[in-house]
C-alpha positions in Angstrom: -4.5 59.9 -37.1 -5.4 56.9 -36.2 -2.2 54.2 -35.9 -2.7 50.9 -35.3 0.1 48.7 -34.6 -0.1 45.1 -34.8 2.1 43.4 -32.2 3.5 39.5 -32.6 1.0 39.3 -35.1 -1.6 38.3 -31.9 -2.9 42.2 -30.9 -3.2 45.7 -31.7 -1.7 48.5 -29.8 -3.7 52.2 -30.9 -2.4 54.9 -30.8 -5.0 57.7 -30.7 -4.0 61.7 -31.4 -3.2 63.9 -28.5 -6.3 65.7 -26.8 -4.6 68.7 -25.3 -2.2 70.9 -26.4 -2.5 70.8 -30.6 -2.3 74.2 -31.6 -5.7 74.0 -33.4 -8.7 75.5 -33.2 -10.6 75.2 -30.4 -13.9 73.9 -32.4 -11.6 71.8 -34.1 -9.9 70.2 -31.2 -13.6 69.7 -30.0 -13.7 67.9 -32.9 -10.8 65.1 -32.1 -12.2 65.0 -28.8 -15.6 64.0 -29.3 -14.5 61.7 -32.3 -12.0 59.9 -29.4 -14.3 59.7 -27.1 -16.3 58.1 -29.8 -14.4 55.7 -30.7 -12.9 54.3 -27.2 -16.7 53.8 -26.3 -17.1 51.8 -29.6 -14.4 49.2 -28.6 -15.8 46.2 -27.4 -12.3 44.6 -27.5 -10.7 47.5 -25.8 -8.7 46.4 -22.6 -6.8 49.2 -21.2 -6.7 52.5 -22.4 -2.7 53.8 -21.5 -2.7 57.8 -20.7 0.1 59.1 -21.5 0.9 62.0 -18.8 4.4 64.2 -18.8 6.2 63.6 -16.1 7.5 67.0 -16.0 4.2 68.9 -15.6 1.3 69.8 -12.7 -1.1 67.9 -13.2 -3.1 69.2 -16.4 -7.0 70.0 -16.4 -7.3 68.6 -19.9 -4.9 65.2 -18.3 -7.6 65.2 -15.2 -10.8 65.7 -17.0 -10.1 63.1 -19.8 -9.4 60.7 -17.0 -12.8 61.8 -15.4 -15.0 60.7 -18.5 -13.0 57.5 -18.6 -13.5 56.7 -14.8 -18.1 58.3 -15.6 -17.9 55.6 -19.0 -16.4 52.9 -17.2 -13.4 52.7 -19.5 -10.7 50.9 -18.1 -7.3 52.7 -18.1 -4.2 53.0 -16.5 -1.7 56.4 -16.7 1.2 56.5 -17.4 4.1 58.5 -16.5 5.9 59.5 -19.3 9.8 61.6 -19.4 10.7 60.6 -16.4 14.5 60.5 -16.9 13.8 64.2 -17.1 13.3 65.0 -13.8 16.4 64.1 -10.9 14.4 61.4 -8.6 13.5 64.3 -6.0 11.1 65.9 -8.9 9.7 63.2 -10.1 8.5 62.2 -6.5 7.1 65.4 -5.6 4.7 65.8 -9.3 3.6 62.3 -8.4 2.4 63.5 -5.8 1.2 66.3 -6.6 -0.7 64.4 -8.7 -2.1 61.8 -6.4 -3.3 64.6 -4.4 -5.4 65.6 -7.0 -7.0 62.9 -8.1 -7.7 62.5 -4.3 -10.0 65.2 -4.9 -12.5 63.4 -7.0 -11.1 59.9 -6.8 -11.3 57.3 -3.9 -8.2 55.0 -5.3 -5.4 56.7 -7.4 -5.9 55.1 -10.8 -2.7 52.2 -11.4 0.6 54.0 -13.3 3.7 53.2 -14.6 6.2 55.6 -14.7 8.6 55.3 -18.1 11.2 56.8 -20.0 11.8 56.5 -24.0 15.3 57.4 -23.7 16.5 54.9 -20.2 13.6 52.0 -21.0 12.8 53.0 -17.3 9.0 50.8 -17.1 9.6 49.1 -20.3 9.3 45.6 -18.9 6.7 46.3 -16.6 4.5 48.1 -18.9 5.4 44.9 -21.5 4.5 42.5 -18.1 1.0 44.3 -17.4 -0.4 44.1 -21.1 1.0 40.1 -21.7 -1.4 39.8 -18.5 -4.2 41.9 -19.7 -3.6 39.4 -23.4 -3.8 36.4 -20.9 -6.9 37.4 -19.3 -9.1 37.2 -22.6 
């Protein structure tokens, strides 16, 4: 299901379903993936897509494949590393370094990213500032 949230009566935040971890048959997951990709490519007013990545894990193939597709499709995106409160600072630093190394295998530069935690609010102000900046460029 796609959820649309009207923010401040001015812009929409759209929450798309996850693509990597749903416990459904592979055939169903592939249908979701195609639906999501069509949806993304048809959004003329898409300013930025946020790819939420669980910071506790090593780089995951579904995340990497999706971001590769976004790059090839020239869809603007930013990575948001989530659940950073679940890691010690040195673990987070190591995981981010691992992600950068993996991304540099196919990317010339690392896409923009933010670290965040819904629990502690880490990154909230930075993300909101970034969104405000994007919306001011209309």
